[in-house]
Predicted model as a PDB file, atoms N, CA, C, CB and O in Angstrom, pLDDT in the B-factor column:
MODEL        1                                                                  
ATOM      1  N   SER A   1     104.345 111.279  89.833  1.00 75.00           N  
ATOM      2  CA  SER A   1     105.374 110.414  90.394  1.00 75.00           C  
ATOM      3  C   SER A   1     105.907 109.446  89.336  1.00 75.00           C  
ATOM      4  CB  SER A   1     104.820 109.638  91.595  1.00 75.00           C  
ATOM      5  O   SER A   1     107.075 109.060  89.390  1.00 75.00           O  
ATOM      6  N   THR A   2     105.068 109.051  88.378  1.00 77.00           N  
ATOM      7  CA  THR A   2     105.540 108.151  87.330  1.00 77.00           C  
ATOM      8  C   THR A   2     106.615 108.824  86.488  1.00 77.00           C  
ATOM      9  CB  THR A   2     104.375 107.701  86.441  1.00 77.00           C  
ATOM     10  O   THR A   2     107.616 108.199  86.137  1.00 77.00           O  
ATOM     11  N   ALA A   3     106.408 110.093  86.166  1.00 80.00           N  
ATOM     12  CA  ALA A   3     107.401 110.815  85.372  1.00 80.00           C  
ATOM     13  C   ALA A   3     108.730 110.854  86.117  1.00 80.00           C  
ATOM     14  CB  ALA A   3     106.914 112.248  85.054  1.00 80.00           C  
ATOM     15  O   ALA A   3     109.784 110.636  85.521  1.00 80.00           O  
ATOM     16  N   VAL A   4     108.683 111.127  87.394  1.00 81.00           N  
ATOM     17  CA  VAL A   4     109.903 111.203  88.195  1.00 81.00           C  
ATOM     18  C   VAL A   4     110.587 109.836  88.228  1.00 81.00           C  
ATOM     19  CB  VAL A   4     109.586 111.689  89.635  1.00 81.00           C  
ATOM     20  O   VAL A   4     111.810 109.757  88.114  1.00 81.00           O  
ATOM     21  N   LYS A   5     109.817 108.767  88.382  1.00 85.00           N  
ATOM     22  CA  LYS A   5     110.388 107.418  88.385  1.00 85.00           C  
ATOM     23  C   LYS A   5     111.053 107.089  87.053  1.00 85.00           C  
ATOM     24  CB  LYS A   5     109.307 106.386  88.694  1.00 85.00           C  
ATOM     25  O   LYS A   5     111.982 106.283  87.004  1.00 85.00           O  
ATOM     26  N   GLN A   6     110.582 107.707  85.979  1.00 81.00           N  
ATOM     27  CA  GLN A   6     111.144 107.473  84.657  1.00 81.00           C  
ATOM     28  C   GLN A   6     112.279 108.447  84.329  1.00 81.00           C  
ATOM     29  CB  GLN A   6     110.054 107.580  83.608  1.00 81.00           C  
ATOM     30  O   GLN A   6     112.786 108.460  83.207  1.00 81.00           O  
ATOM     31  N   GLY A   7     112.674 109.257  85.306  1.00 85.00           N  
ATOM     32  CA  GLY A   7     113.793 110.170  85.124  1.00 85.00           C  
ATOM     33  C   GLY A   7     113.426 111.498  84.483  1.00 85.00           C  
ATOM     34  O   GLY A   7     114.296 112.200  83.969  1.00 85.00           O  
ATOM     35  N   LEU A   8     112.151 111.846  84.509  1.00 81.00           N  
ATOM     36  CA  LEU A   8     111.697 113.092  83.921  1.00 81.00           C  
ATOM     37  C   LEU A   8     111.089 113.951  85.015  1.00 81.00           C  
ATOM     38  CB  LEU A   8     110.679 112.837  82.781  1.00 81.00           C  
ATOM     39  O   LEU A   8     110.282 113.471  85.811  1.00 81.00           O  
ATOM     40  N   ALA A   9     111.469 115.205  85.058  1.00 87.00           N  
ATOM     41  CA  ALA A   9     110.907 116.103  86.064  1.00 87.00           C  
ATOM     42  C   ALA A   9     109.409 116.246  85.838  1.00 87.00           C  
ATOM     43  CB  ALA A   9     111.600 117.487  86.020  1.00 87.00           C  
ATOM     44  O   ALA A   9     108.954 116.331  84.697  1.00 87.00           O  
ATOM     45  N   ALA A  10     108.654 116.273  86.906  1.00 85.00           N  
ATOM     46  CA  ALA A  10     107.198 116.340  86.812  1.00 85.00           C  
ATOM     47  C   ALA A  10     106.748 117.565  86.020  1.00 85.00           C  
ATOM     48  CB  ALA A  10     106.579 116.364  88.208  1.00 85.00           C  
ATOM     49  O   ALA A  10     105.831 117.467  85.204  1.00 85.00           O  
ATOM     50  N   HIS A  11     107.376 118.712  86.247  1.00 87.00           N  
ATOM     51  CA  HIS A  11     106.963 119.919  85.522  1.00 87.00           C  
ATOM     52  C   HIS A  11     107.262 119.803  84.030  1.00 87.00           C  
ATOM     53  CB  HIS A  11     107.664 121.153  86.099  1.00 87.00           C  
ATOM     54  O   HIS A  11     106.536 120.364  83.210  1.00 87.00           O  
ATOM     55  N   THR A  12     108.318 119.084  83.673  1.00 87.00           N  
ATOM     56  CA  THR A  12     108.635 118.885  82.260  1.00 87.00           C  
ATOM     57  C   THR A  12     107.570 118.018  81.595  1.00 87.00           C  
ATOM     58  CB  THR A  12     110.027 118.241  82.101  1.00 87.00           C  
ATOM     59  O   THR A  12     107.141 118.309  80.478  1.00 87.00           O  
ATOM     60  N   ALA A  13     107.144 116.961  82.272  1.00 83.00           N  
ATOM     61  CA  ALA A  13     106.095 116.096  81.740  1.00 83.00           C  
ATOM     62  C   ALA A  13     104.805 116.885  81.549  1.00 83.00           C  
ATOM     63  CB  ALA A  13     105.855 114.895  82.675  1.00 83.00           C  
ATOM     64  O   ALA A  13     104.132 116.728  80.530  1.00 83.00           O  
ATOM     65  N   LEU A  14     104.454 117.727  82.509  1.00 86.00           N  
ATOM     66  CA  LEU A  14     103.244 118.543  82.388  1.00 86.00           C  
ATOM     67  C   LEU A  14     103.359 119.540  81.239  1.00 86.00           C  
ATOM     68  CB  LEU A  14     102.972 119.286  83.699  1.00 86.00           C  
ATOM     69  O   LEU A  14     102.401 119.743  80.494  1.00 86.00           O  
ATOM     70  N   GLU A  15     104.521 120.159  81.094  1.00 90.00           N  
ATOM     71  CA  GLU A  15     104.722 121.105  79.992  1.00 90.00           C  
ATOM     72  C   GLU A  15     104.541 120.391  78.652  1.00 90.00           C  
ATOM     73  CB  GLU A  15     106.132 121.755  80.074  1.00 90.00           C  
ATOM     74  O   GLU A  15     103.903 120.921  77.742  1.00 90.00           O  
ATOM     75  N   GLN A  16     105.100 119.197  78.537  1.00 85.00           N  
ATOM     76  CA  GLN A  16     104.980 118.446  77.291  1.00 85.00           C  
ATOM     77  C   GLN A  16     103.526 118.103  77.010  1.00 85.00           C  
ATOM     78  CB  GLN A  16     105.824 117.170  77.347  1.00 85.00           C  
ATOM     79  O   GLN A  16     103.074 118.234  75.872  1.00 85.00           O  
ATOM     80  N   LEU A  17     102.793 117.671  78.012  1.00 85.00           N  
ATOM     81  CA  LEU A  17     101.393 117.325  77.807  1.00 85.00           C  
ATOM     82  C   LEU A  17     100.564 118.532  77.398  1.00 85.00           C  
ATOM     83  CB  LEU A  17     100.821 116.712  79.064  1.00 85.00           C  
ATOM     84  O   LEU A  17      99.698 118.423  76.529  1.00 85.00           O  
ATOM     85  N   PHE A  18     100.820 119.684  78.016  1.00 90.00           N  
ATOM     86  CA  PHE A  18     100.050 120.878  77.693  1.00 90.00           C  
ATOM     87  C   PHE A  18     100.395 121.438  76.319  1.00 90.00           C  
ATOM     88  CB  PHE A  18     100.276 121.934  78.744  1.00 90.00           C  
ATOM     89  O   PHE A  18      99.595 122.169  75.734  1.00 90.00           O  
ATOM     90  N   THR A  19     101.575 121.109  75.793  1.00 92.00           N  
ATOM     91  CA  THR A  19     101.930 121.562  74.447  1.00 92.00           C  
ATOM     92  C   THR A  19     101.581 120.513  73.397  1.00 92.00           C  
ATOM     93  CB  THR A  19     103.421 121.896  74.374  1.00 92.00           C  
ATOM     94  O   THR A  19     101.881 120.689  72.216  1.00 92.00           O  
ATOM     95  N   GLY A  20     100.953 119.430  73.823  1.00 88.00           N  
ATOM     96  CA  GLY A  20     100.516 118.408  72.883  1.00 88.00           C  
ATOM     97  C   GLY A  20     101.527 117.312  72.635  1.00 88.00           C  
ATOM     98  O   GLY A  20     101.290 116.433  71.806  1.00 88.00           O  
ATOM     99  N   GLU A  21     102.638 117.342  73.327  1.00 85.00           N  
ATOM    100  CA  GLU A  21     103.650 116.301  73.185  1.00 85.00           C  
ATOM    101  C   GLU A  21     103.365 115.175  74.172  1.00 85.00           C  
ATOM    102  CB  GLU A  21     105.071 116.877  73.408  1.00 85.00           C  
ATOM    103  O   GLU A  21     102.716 115.381  75.197  1.00 85.00           O  
ATOM    104  N   VAL A  22     103.849 114.007  73.855  1.00 79.00           N  
ATOM    105  CA  VAL A  22     103.703 112.865  74.750  1.00 79.00           C  
ATOM    106  C   VAL A  22     105.090 112.513  75.261  1.00 79.00           C  
ATOM    107  CB  VAL A  22     103.027 111.641  74.030  1.00 79.00           C  
ATOM    108  O   VAL A  22     105.992 112.252  74.466  1.00 79.00           O  
ATOM    109  N   PRO A  23     105.274 112.502  76.584  1.00 74.00           N  
ATOM    110  CA  PRO A  23     106.577 112.108  77.116  1.00 74.00           C  
ATOM    111  C   PRO A  23     106.951 110.706  76.628  1.00 74.00           C  
ATOM    112  CB  PRO A  23     106.568 112.156  78.662  1.00 74.00           C  
ATOM    113  O   PRO A  23     106.083 109.851  76.452  1.00 74.00           O  
ATOM    114  N   ASP A  24     108.231 110.483  76.415  1.00 76.00           N  
ATOM    115  CA  ASP A  24     108.700 109.209  75.868  1.00 76.00           C  
ATOM    116  C   ASP A  24     108.178 108.006  76.634  1.00 76.00           C  
ATOM    117  CB  ASP A  24     110.201 109.178  75.859  1.00 76.00           C  
ATOM    118  O   ASP A  24     107.812 107.002  76.024  1.00 76.00           O  
ATOM    119  N   PHE A  25     108.136 108.086  77.948  1.00 74.00           N  
ATOM    120  CA  PHE A  25     107.728 106.920  78.724  1.00 74.00           C  
ATOM    121  C   PHE A  25     106.243 106.607  78.585  1.00 74.00           C  
ATOM    122  CB  PHE A  25     108.063 107.132  80.174  1.00 74.00           C  
ATOM    123  O   PHE A  25     105.790 105.549  79.023  1.00 74.00           O  
ATOM    124  N   MET A  26     105.483 107.514  77.982  1.00 75.00           N  
ATOM    125  CA  MET A  26     104.043 107.291  77.825  1.00 75.00           C  
ATOM    126  C   MET A  26     103.654 106.862  76.411  1.00 75.00           C  
ATOM    127  CB  MET A  26     103.292 108.547  78.191  1.00 75.00           C  
ATOM    128  O   MET A  26     102.482 106.593  76.147  1.00 75.00           O  
ATOM    129  N   ARG A  27     104.614 106.798  75.515  1.00 74.00           N  
ATOM    130  CA  ARG A  27     104.302 106.454  74.123  1.00 74.00           C  
ATOM    131  C   ARG A  27     103.854 105.008  74.027  1.00 74.00           C  
ATOM    132  CB  ARG A  27     105.519 106.696  73.211  1.00 74.00           C  
ATOM    133  O   ARG A  27     104.470 104.115  74.608  1.00 74.00           O  
ATOM    134  N   GLN A  28     102.778 104.786  73.288  1.00 70.00           N  
ATOM    135  CA  GLN A  28     102.224 103.435  73.134  1.00 70.00           C  
ATOM    136  C   GLN A  28     103.214 102.511  72.451  1.00 70.00           C  
ATOM    137  CB  GLN A  28     100.919 103.476  72.339  1.00 70.00           C  
ATOM    138  O   GLN A  28     103.274 101.330  72.791  1.00 70.00           O  
ATOM    139  N   ASP A  29     104.001 103.010  71.491  1.00 65.00           N  
ATOM    140  CA  ASP A  29     104.982 102.186  70.789  1.00 65.00           C  
ATOM    141  C   ASP A  29     105.973 101.568  71.769  1.00 65.00           C  
ATOM    142  CB  ASP A  29     105.728 103.017  69.738  1.00 65.00           C  
ATOM    143  O   ASP A  29     106.320 100.392  71.657  1.00 65.00           O  
ATOM    144  N   ASP A  30     106.423 102.369  72.729  1.00 50.00           N  
ATOM    145  CA  ASP A  30     107.370 101.879  73.724  1.00 50.00           C  
ATOM    146  C   ASP A  30     106.717 100.809  74.602  1.00 50.00           C  
ATOM    147  CB  ASP A  30     107.891 103.044  74.591  1.00 50.00           C  
ATOM    148  O   ASP A  30     107.360  99.824  74.964  1.00 50.00           O  
ATOM    149  N   LEU A  31     105.458 101.000  74.940  1.00 51.00           N  
ATOM    150  CA  LEU A  31     104.762 100.032  75.778  1.00 51.00           C  
ATOM    151  C   LEU A  31     104.565  98.707  75.030  1.00 51.00           C  
ATOM    152  CB  LEU A  31     103.403 100.599  76.233  1.00 51.00           C  
ATOM    153  O   LEU A  31     104.664  97.632  75.622  1.00 51.00           O  
ATOM    154  N   ASP A  32     104.286  98.794  73.724  1.00 58.00           N  
ATOM    155  CA  ASP A  32     104.094  97.590  72.935  1.00 58.00           C  
ATOM    156  C   ASP A  32     105.386  96.785  72.842  1.00 58.00           C  
ATOM    157  CB  ASP A  32     103.591  97.945  71.540  1.00 58.00           C  
ATOM    158  O   ASP A  32     105.356  95.556  72.901  1.00 58.00           O  
ATOM    159  N   GLN A  33     106.512  97.464  72.699  1.00 58.00           N  
ATOM    160  CA  GLN A  33     107.798  96.777  72.582  1.00 58.00           C  
ATOM    161  C   GLN A  33     108.205  96.115  73.883  1.00 58.00           C  
ATOM    162  CB  GLN A  33     108.875  97.747  72.144  1.00 58.00           C  
ATOM    163  O   GLN A  33     108.897  95.097  73.870  1.00 58.00           O  
ATOM    164  N   ALA A  34     107.786  96.680  75.007  1.00 58.00           N  
ATOM    165  CA  ALA A  34     108.156  96.118  76.308  1.00 58.00           C  
ATOM    166  C   ALA A  34     107.407  94.818  76.590  1.00 58.00           C  
ATOM    167  CB  ALA A  34     107.877  97.130  77.420  1.00 58.00           C  
ATOM    168  O   ALA A  34     107.869  93.999  77.384  1.00 58.00           O  
ATOM    169  N   ALA A  35     106.285  94.627  75.962  1.00 53.00           N  
ATOM    170  CA  ALA A  35     105.458  93.441  76.225  1.00 53.00           C  
ATOM    171  C   ALA A  35     105.949  92.191  75.553  1.00 53.00           C  
ATOM    172  CB  ALA A  35     104.066  93.692  75.796  1.00 53.00           C  
ATOM    173  O   ALA A  35     105.340  91.131  75.698  1.00 53.00           O  
TER     174      ALA A  35                                                      
ENDMDL                                                                          
END                                                                             
């Protein structure tokens, strides 16, 4: 549901995770900048 709230289809987020990619909304750099 978090992926969907961030505008990313859930299956796309899962595909990225299984291929070793990190969806943009989960990147630590982005979280650090928001703080």
